N, C-alpha and C positions, 0 to 999 in steps of 0.2 A: 504494500500500500504506500502511495506517495503522500507527502505532507506539504501543503501549500500554506504559507504564512502571509497574512495581511500586514504589510510593512509600510509605515508612514514616515520613516526616517532612515538615514544611512546606517545609523546604529542598529535599527531593527533589521535591516538587510544583513548586516554583518552577523548579528546574533542568530538569525535564521540559518545562515550558511554554516556557522560554527556549530550549531546544534544538530546539523545533519538533515535539515529540511531540503526538499527537492526543488522548491520554486517559491519565489516571492511575488505576491500580487502587490505591486507598488501603487500607492495612492497617497492622498493628503487628507487631512480633516477627518480623522477617525471618528470623532464625536458626531459628525454629520453623515456617517455611513459610508464615507469615502468619496473623494473627488479626484480629478485628474492631477497627477503629481507635477511638480514644477520641472522646467527645463534642467535646472541645476541638479536636482535630486535624481532625475532620470539618468542623466549622463554619469553622475557619480556612482549610482547603483550598477549600471551596466559596466562601467570601467573596472569595478571590483573583479569581475570575471569569475566569481566564486559560486554563483547560483543563477539559474534562469530567472529572468525578470519579465513578468507580464504586467503591463500597465493598465490600470483602470482608466477608462475614458468616460468621464461624467462631469459636465461643466458647472453644475450647481447642485445644491441640495433640493429635496422635494421630489415631485412626481417624475415619471420617465417619458412624458410627452414633450417633445422638443420642437421648437419652431425653427424656421429656416435659418435664422441668425445663429441659433445654438448649434444647429447641424454643421454650419460652416466652421464654427469654433471647434467642434469635435473632429472634423476632417483635418483641420490644421494641427490639432493635438496628435492625431494618429500619425500624421506625416512626421511630426517632431520626434515621437518615440521610435518610429521605424528608422529614421535617419540616425538616431542615437544608438541603435543596435539592439533594442529590446526584442526578446524572442516571441512575445505575444501581446495581444491586447484583450481587454475584458470589456465587452460592449453590451448595450441594451437600449431599446427604444420601443415605445408602445404608442398606439393610437388612443384616442379618448374613450373608445369602446373596448379597451383592454385587449386588443389583438396586437400582433407584431406590426411595427411600422416598417413594412418591407422596403419601401422606398428609401428611408433613412438607412436601414441596415445594409441594403445593397450598395449604397454609396460608401459607407464606412468599410465594408468588406473589400471593395475595390481599392480603397486607399491603403488598406492594411497590407496588400500584396501577399507575400508568402508567410507572414507572421501567423502564429497559432491563434485561433479564435475561440474565446470563451464568452458565453452569455451570462450576465450577472443575475442578481436576485430579482430583477424585473420579471423573471419567469414566474415567480410566485404570484404574480398579479394576473396572468393571462387567463381568459375565460375558457379557452379551448386548448388545454395543454397538449393533447395528442396531435392536433393540427399544427400547433406551434413547433412541436418536436420535429416533424417531417420538414417543415419550412426551414428551420434552422440547419438541419442536416443538409438540405439542398443548397443552402447558402455557403456551406463550408465550415460551420461550427462543429466542434467535436467534444465540447465540454460545457456543462451548465452548472453554475453555482446556485444552490437552492437549499431552502430549509423545509421544502415540502409544503410551503404555504403556511407554516406554523410559526410561532414565536421563536422557536429554536429547532434546529435540525433533529434533535433527539425526539421532540414532540411530533415532528413531521416524518419520522422514520418510515412508517408504513406507507405513507403516500410516496415518499422517495423511492421505496422499493418497487411500488407499482409503476411509477414513471420509468425507472430504470429498466424494468422488465419489458415495457412497451417501446423503449427506444431502439432505433436501428443498431445493428451490431457495430461496435466500435465507437458508439456515442456514450460518454460517461457522465453521470451525475456526480457532482462533488458536494457532499453535505457540508454546509457552512451555516454558522449561527449558533453560538453557545457550545461549540465543540471544545472539549477539555479532557483532562487526564481521566476523569471519572467515566466518561461515556465514549471515548474514542474507539475502544475495541468493539463496541456495539455496531459501529459502522463497518468495521473490518469483518465481523462475524456475518453481517448481512450481505457481504460480497462486494462492497464498494471498493474501487481501486484508488481513491484519493479522498482526502478530507481537507478542510480549510479552517484555519483558526488564526487568531491574532496573537495569543499569548501576551496580551497587553497588560502592562503594569504601570501605574502612575509613578512618575519620578518624585522624589522628595522635594518640597519647596525650597527654592534658593534663598539665601540670606542676603538681603540688600545691605550694603555697607554705607551707601550715601544717603542723601536726603530722600525720604520716601513719603508719598502722600498719606494722609490720615486714613482715607478710604482706599482700600486695595482695588485698583482698577482691573486686576486679573482674577479676582475672587470667582470661584466656580469654573475657571478655565483649566482643564487638565493638560498637563504636559507629561508625556510618557513614551514608552517604547515597547516593542515586542521583546519579552524577557527570555534570555537564552535558557535559563534553567527550566522554565515552563515548557518551552518548545522541546527541549531535549528530553524531558520526562515523557512527553507524548510520543516523540519519535522512538524512544527506547522501548516504550510499552508495546507499541504496535509491531516493533521488530524483534521483541523478545530479548532485549538487551538490559542488563542491570545498569542503571544510570549511575554515573559518578558525580553528577552535579545535583546538589541538594540545597 
């Protein structure tokens, strides 16, 4: 089983690679569900050369129905990450009646060229999953990140199993959402070939040594990273290795 780590910083990418993960889904703004990573982060992550980098393409928080200006922005971002050398992109676009936005997806797939294509958790919103499965396959997608339409992938496990059974051969569902050390082997036992987790841990607050305003303008804003020990524990458990990081 492969392990993909949702990484929002260069430290997170380094930790994912050091922990033995197979792939980093690179993005920004973890608290918003992930947005397109910056030019600088993308280039730095790819330059490490230690782990495959698949970049999330999502221009803003909120719903997955994008207008023409947002589509142009996403096409430019795909071009940027492709030229930076990323191995894959993670895409998604829906119409207001919760079907795949085939026009937008075709344009993005064309811009992606030969990069690997994953469809993100917008799939959990589609009203006709079986139809969407075949459409995504025909477009060239080979992986779907999903929680089975539930709050967490563990809660949606039975739906995920049904979707995987109905998918074309070679198409893999990647459970994501609340995947952790306690439930990771449930997905392995169910026959899934990869899982997705963040291993996110908030960093300790820094101590300001200069003049600081009375009211903290950063209160409630989390700064953190994908923790190496959390990721390694999951990797080791599904591979049957006794972890040395605690």
